[in-house]
N, C-alpha and C positions, 0 to 999 in steps of 0.2 A: 670356743670349742676347738680342740686340737685334733688334727688328722692323725690317725695312728701311724701312718707311714712317715710322718715328720718327727716322730719322737726320737729316733736314733739317726743322727746325721753323721757324716764323715768325721767332722771335728770332734764330736762327742765320743765316738768310738776310738779315735786316735788318742784322746786324753785318757779314756778308760784303760787302754792297752799300755799306757805309760810312754807312748812314742813322743808326745809333745806335752807342754804345760798349757794351762788355761791362758796364761799370759801370751804364749806363742800363738795360740788359736785366736785370741782377741786381736793381736797385731795383724794376723792374716785376714781376719774378717774386716778390720778397719781398712786395710789396703783394698780388699775386694769392693767394699762400699764406695770408697773414694774413686776407684777406677770406673765403677758403674755410673757415678754422678758425673764424672768427667767424660762420659760416653766412650770410654775405651772398650776394647774387646773384653767380654766377660771371661774371667778365669775362674776355674774351680778352686776351692780352698786347698785341695791337695797339691795342685800345681803351684800355688803361691807359697805354701809351706815348703815345698821342694826347692823352689827358687831361693827362698830365704835360708836354706840349709838346715831347716828344723826337722825334716823327715827324709827318709830314704825311699827309693823306689820299691824295695822289698817290703818296707813297712806300709807303703801305700797299697801294695797288692794285698797284704794281710787285712787291711781295713776294708777294702773293696770286697774281698771274699766274705767278710763278716756281714757286709751289707746285702750281698747276694743270698747268703744263707738265711738271713732274717730280715727280709725287706720291710716287714711291718712290726 
């Protein structure tokens, strides 16, 4: 059973808006998982995408605004 609030995540919205590709999202997610396994500080996907140069701050802001408008 899927929670309704988990259906739209940051990465999904960023892909839908054309800000990033699925490959870029997958790369960022793999980094996030690896860092979590290595017990490093947890970073949000947006932060990782920004550090990789795949997304800009204004694009992050647009995605976050979409999440706030439609949290579920």
